[in-house]
C-alpha positions in Angstrom: 101.3 112.6 130.2 99.3 109.7 128.7 100.8 107.4 126.1 99.6 104.2 124.2 101.2 101.1 125.0 101.0 99.0 121.9 101.4 95.0 121.7 101.9 93.6 118.2 98.7 91.5 117.1 99.2 87.9 115.2 95.1 88.6 113.5 92.9 91.7 112.4 89.8 91.1 111.7 87.9 94.1 112.5 84.3 96.0 112.2 83.9 99.3 113.3 82.7 102.8 112.8 85.2 105.9 113.2 84.1 109.3 114.6 82.5 112.2 112.6 84.8 114.1 109.4 86.5 116.6 111.3 86.7 119.0 108.3 82.9 118.2 107.4 82.4 118.9 111.5 84.2 122.4 111.6 82.1 123.1 108.2 78.9 122.2 109.7 79.1 124.2 112.9 79.7 127.2 110.9 77.8 127.3 108.2 74.6 126.0 110.1 75.3 128.7 112.6 75.1 131.1 109.7 71.9 129.6 108.3 68.2 130.8 108.8 66.3 128.9 111.0 67.1 125.3 113.0 69.7 123.0 111.8 69.8 119.3 113.2 73.1 118.0 112.8 74.0 114.5 113.8 77.5 112.4 113.6 79.4 115.5 114.4 82.8 114.8 115.6 83.3 115.4 119.5 87.3 116.3 119.5 88.9 119.4 120.6 89.6 121.1 117.2 85.7 120.9 116.2 84.5 121.6 119.9 86.3 125.0 119.8 84.9 125.8 116.5 81.5 124.9 117.9 82.4 127.3 121.2 83.5 130.2 118.4 80.2 130.0 117.3 78.5 129.9 120.2 80.3 133.0 121.7 79.2 135.2 118.6 75.0 134.3 119.4 74.7 130.9 117.6 72.3 128.9 120.0 73.0 125.1 120.2 71.2 122.2 121.8 73.2 118.9 122.5 70.9 116.0 121.6 73.3 113.3 122.2 77.2 113.2 123.5 80.7 111.3 123.7 81.3 111.3 127.9 84.4 113.1 128.6 84.7 114.6 124.6 81.6 116.8 123.8 78.7 116.4 121.6 77.4 114.3 118.6 74.1 115.1 117.8 72.9 118.8 118.1 70.3 121.6 117.4 71.7 124.6 115.8 70.0 127.8 115.4 71.5 130.0 112.7 71.9 133.9 112.8 71.2 134.1 109.2 74.4 135.6 108.4 74.5 138.4 111.2 76.5 136.9 114.2 76.9 139.3 117.8 80.1 140.5 119.1 82.0 137.6 121.4 82.5 138.6 124.7 86.3 138.3 124.5 88.9 136.4 122.3 88.3 132.9 120.6 90.2 130.0 121.4 91.0 127.8 118.3 92.8 125.3 120.0 95.3 123.2 117.8 93.2 123.7 114.6 94.5 125.4 111.7 91.4 124.5 109.7 89.1 126.4 112.4 91.4 129.5 112.5 91.8 130.0 108.6 88.1 129.3 108.0 86.8 131.4 111.3 89.1 134.0 109.5 87.1 134.4 106.4 84.0 134.0 108.1 84.3 136.7 110.5 85.5 139.0 107.7 82.1 140.7 106.9 80.9 141.0 110.4 80.5 144.3 112.3 82.5 143.9 115.3 86.4 143.0 116.0 87.3 139.5 116.5 90.5 138.0 118.0 91.5 134.4 117.1 94.4 132.4 118.7 95.3 129.3 119.5 98.0 127.1 121.3 101.8 126.9 120.5 101.7 124.7 117.7 99.1 126.9 115.6 100.4 129.6 116.8 103.8 128.8 114.8 102.0 127.9 111.5 101.2 130.0 108.5 98.6 132.6 108.2 100.2 134.7 105.4 98.1 132.7 103.0 94.8 133.6 104.1 95.9 137.1 105.3 96.7 138.2 101.7 93.9 137.1 100.0 91.3 138.8 102.7 93.5 141.7 102.7 93.0 141.9 99.0 89.4 141.7 99.6 89.2 144.6 102.1 89.2 142.9 105.0 90.9 144.5 108.1 93.4 141.7 109.1 96.2 141.5 111.5 98.8 139.3 112.7 99.4 139.6 116.0 102.1 136.3 116.9 105.5 136.9 117.6 106.2 135.3 114.2 105.6 136.9 111.0 102.4 136.1 109.9 101.2 134.0 112.8 98.2 134.0 115.1 96.6 135.6 117.0 95.0 137.5 114.5 92.6 140.5 114.9 89.9 141.1 112.6 88.3 144.5 112.5 84.7 145.5 110.5 85.4 146.4 107.0 83.2 146.4 103.8 84.5 143.0 101.9 84.7 143.3 97.9 84.6 140.6 95.5 87.8 139.1 94.4 89.0 136.8 91.6 91.7 134.9 93.4 94.7 132.3 92.0 95.6 130.2 94.8 99.5 129.8 94.9 99.2 126.3 96.6 96.7 123.7 96.5 94.5 124.5 99.5 91.2 124.0 100.7 91.7 126.2 104.0 92.5 128.9 101.6 89.9 128.6 99.1 87.2 128.1 102.0 88.3 131.3 103.6 87.9 133.3 100.4 84.6 131.5 99.4 83.5 132.6 103.2 84.3 136.0 103.1 83.0 136.2 99.6 79.6 135.7 101.0 79.4 139.2 102.6 80.8 140.7 99.5 78.5 142.7 96.9 79.5 140.4 93.8 80.9 137.3 92.8 84.2 136.0 94.0 86.0 133.4 92.5 88.8 130.9 93.5 91.3 129.6 91.1 92.8 126.0 92.1 96.1 124.8 90.8 94.9 121.6 91.5 91.4 119.8 92.8 91.5 120.1 96.5 89.0 118.9 99.0 85.5 120.4 98.2 83.6 119.9 101.6 83.1 123.7 102.1 81.4 123.7 98.3 79.4 120.7 98.9 78.0 121.8 102.1 77.3 125.6 101.0 75.4 123.6 98.1 73.6 121.2 101.0 72.6 124.8 102.8 71.1 126.0 100.0 73.6 128.4 98.4 74.5 128.5 95.0 78.4 127.5 94.1 79.5 127.0 90.6 82.3 124.9 89.9 84.0 124.7 86.3 87.3 122.5 85.8 89.6 124.3 89.0 87.1 127.6 89.0 85.1 127.9 91.9 82.8 130.8 92.5 79.6 132.3 94.4 77.1 135.1 94.7 77.3 137.3 97.6 74.3 137.9 99.6 73.3 134.6 99.8 72.2 133.4 103.3 72.5 129.5 104.2 69.0 127.8 104.5 68.6 125.3 108.1 68.4 121.6 107.0 69.4 118.1 108.7 72.8 117.4 108.2 74.9 113.8 109.1 78.4 114.0 109.1 79.9 110.4 108.0 82.5 109.0 109.6 86.1 110.4 108.9 88.4 108.6 106.5 91.4 110.2 107.7 90.7 108.7 110.8 90.0 105.4 109.3 93.3 105.5 107.4 95.0 104.1 110.3 93.0 100.8 110.6 93.2 100.8 106.6 96.9 100.3 106.9 97.1 98.2 110.2 94.5 95.7 107.7 96.0 96.1 104.4 99.8 95.2 105.6 98.9 91.8 107.3 98.0 89.0 104.8 94.9 87.6 105.6 93.8 90.7 107.7 90.2 92.0 107.3 88.5 95.1 107.9 85.3 96.7 107.5 84.7 100.4 108.0 80.8 101.5 108.3 79.4 105.0 107.2 82.4 106.5 106.3 83.2 109.7 104.0 83.9 108.7 100.5 84.3 112.4 99.0 86.6 111.4 95.8 89.0 114.2 96.8 89.5 112.4 100.0 89.8 108.8 99.0 93.6 109.3 97.4 94.6 107.0 100.5 92.4 103.8 99.0 94.1 104.4 95.7 97.5 104.2 97.1 96.9 101.2 99.3 95.7 99.6 96.1 98.6 99.9 94.2 100.6 98.8 97.2 98.7 95.4 97.0 95.7 95.4 99.1 92.4 94.4 98.2 89.6 97.5 98.8 86.0 97.2 98.2 84.0 100.1 98.2 80.0 99.7 98.9 79.0 103.7 98.6 75.4 104.6 99.3 73.4 106.9 97.5 74.4 110.4 98.1 71.1 112.4 99.1 73.1 115.5 101.1 76.1 116.3 98.7 78.6 114.0 100.9 79.3 110.1 99.5 79.4 107.9 102.2 79.3 104.2 102.6 81.5 100.8 103.6 84.4 100.0 102.9 86.3 96.7 103.2 89.8 96.3 103.1 91.7 92.5 102.9 95.2 92.5 103.8 98.1 91.1 101.5 102.1 91.6 101.2 102.5 95.2 100.1 104.9 96.6 97.5 106.6 100.2 97.2 105.1 103.2 95.6 105.5 106.3 94.5 102.9 108.9 95.6 101.9 110.8 92.7 102.2 115.1 92.8 98.6 115.4 91.6 97.9 113.0 94.8 99.7 115.0 97.6 97.1 117.6 98.7 94.4 115.3 99.0 96.5 112.6 101.3 98.4 114.8 103.3 96.8 113.9 106.3 97.4 110.3 105.6 101.4 110.5 104.8 102.6 109.6 108.3 100.4 106.2 108.4 101.5 105.8 104.9 104.8 106.2 105.5 104.2 103.5 107.9 102.7 101.3 105.4 105.9 102.0 103.2 108.2 100.4 105.7 106.0 97.5 105.9 106.2 96.9 102.1 108.8 95.7 99.8 110.5 97.7 97.7 111.0 101.6 97.8 108.2 104.4 98.1 109.1 108.0 97.4 106.7 110.6 98.7 107.8 113.9 97.3 106.1 117.2 96.4 105.2 117.2 100.0 106.6 120.4 101.5 103.3 121.4 103.2 104.2 118.4 105.8 106.7 120.7 107.4 104.5 123.0 108.3 101.8 120.8 109.8 101.2 120.4 113.8 104.8 119.7 113.6 107.2 119.2 111.1 105.7 115.8 109.6 108.6 114.8 107.4 111.0 115.5 110.4 108.8 113.6 113.0 107.7 110.6 110.7 111.6 110.2 109.7 112.8 110.3 113.5 110.2 107.5 114.6 110.8 105.1 111.5 114.1 105.4 112.1 113.6 104.6 116.2 111.8 101.8 115.2 114.5 100.5 112.5 113.0 101.2 109.5 115.1 102.6 106.2 114.4 106.0 105.4 116.1 109.1 103.5 114.7 112.8 104.3 114.3 115.3 101.7 113.3 118.9 102.0 109.7 118.3 100.2 109.3 114.8 101.8 111.1 111.2 102.0 112.2 107.7 100.4 111.4 104.7 102.4 112.7 101.4 102.0 110.6 98.5 103.2 111.1 95.1 104.2 112.9 95.1 107.2 111.4 94.1 110.6 110.2 96.8 112.6 111.3 96.6 116.5 109.3 98.0 119.1 110.4 101.4 120.7 109.3 104.3 122.8 108.9 107.1 120.7 107.3 110.6 121.0 104.6 112.1 119.6 105.7 115.6 119.2 102.3 116.6 120.2 100.8 115.6 116.7 98.0 113.8 116.8 98.5 111.7 113.5 102.0 111.0 114.3 101.1 109.4 117.8 98.3 107.1 115.9 100.6 106.7 112.8 103.3 105.0 115.2 100.7 103.3 117.4 99.7 101.2 114.1 103.4 100.5 113.6 103.6 99.3 117.1 100.8 96.3 116.0 103.5 94.8 113.4 106.8 95.3 115.5 109.0 93.1 117.2 108.3 93.6 120.9 106.0 96.3 122.6 105.9 99.3 121.5 105.2 103.2 123.4 104.0 106.0 122.1 104.3 109.4 124.3 102.4 112.2 124.4 99.0 111.0 123.4 96.8 113.1 124.7 97.0 115.1 121.3 94.8 112.8 120.0 91.9 114.3 121.6 92.0 116.8 118.8 90.9 114.3 115.9 90.0 111.0 117.2 88.3 110.7 120.8 87.8 107.0 121.0 90.6 106.1 119.1 92.6 104.3 122.5 89.1 102.3 122.8 90.0 101.1 119.3 93.5 100.6 119.8 93.1 98.4 123.1 90.6 96.7 121.2 92.8 95.7 118.5 95.2 94.6 121.2 93.1 92.3 122.7 92.4 90.7 119.5 88.4 91.7 119.9 86.3 90.8 116.9 82.6 91.7 117.9 81.3 94.6 116.6 80.2 95.7 119.6 83.5 95.8 121.2 84.4 98.9 119.2 81.3 100.9 120.1 81.9 104.3 121.6 79.6 104.9 124.5 77.5 107.7 123.2 74.7 109.0 125.3 72.2 111.9 126.0 73.3 114.7 128.3 72.7 113.9 131.8 71.7 110.5 131.1 
């Protein structure tokens, strides 16, 4: 079992780039694979989750030439030859690993194909709710079956069917469900519309537009006409702000600290973490680059300060759901009370992230009250070093590695192999922080051409 051994640090002055955005990497592999022509994708995240999605597309006839890779993980740059919306039958079941995004979006993508597909995942993914996509896809005519032991859970079997357009009101704010319906709608004869209860991540809409598919967004209504075929293009995936969030908190909670994150995604549906950390008292400087391909990105500079507690707003929760574990760490380091409510979705992530966050905060001496839909944290008490479990959840592992940087004494995080699902190289960056490295070169990950 791998682990992180974390020693507390006194100073923090770091400049780095985080690996490519996970959400965008999934979508880039899928949409480039559906396109007409050959696309060059750079900045791809070579995590287990995204590599599984790429392998799924390759299993269905998509050709991929790797141009650059992160040794031990996978490709960061590649050419993808698309199939003009006509995939071929895979020779076996498709492994989605730990990725709910991969499984839910692939289910929509395969809905209109003319072959049977079976999607499966690991134990964690097999326990997560898939009914939320099964219901709308079935309403579109998709023949989709949940074969898991738990009702509405993976494996999923998708059989050939004629897909009908739909006007679907999301019962919860979910970019994954929205995306699954839109991807299925691309094979429907007519216009598919999704109505959101609140604004959610819009990476699918932006990337479809970048690849030449017209998507209409009017307030909370998103629609597209079926029959459109994406056109190949070159696409660069910026750094993942959800990965940067760990270092953002590490800098924000330490007065006098400074962090620069270069070439990171600044999509406004993903930057609620910055708004929250500013409210808590840190200084956030955004340096956006002109948006040339649909996805805003740029550099971030964070200056630490004594933090104060805050309430996470209900409308913020859908767009910072992945950052809540590390924001809970920031709350434990802040003076005053932080309230995180309306976040029941945390209960059905890779782990029950309410329970696992509360458990580890208490192990470090944090004062936290647990609710069905979140938690309330009273900060300001010193954290103590502890041995903690990741519970097989990458974001729990990384959040409490950050907490260990502030603790009184060393900390150990057990079961950290799960971090490969989203942040290859986190251990490299953590080790550099723990030894007080300040040179940007100390944080560079060693990518190379294949077979070099």
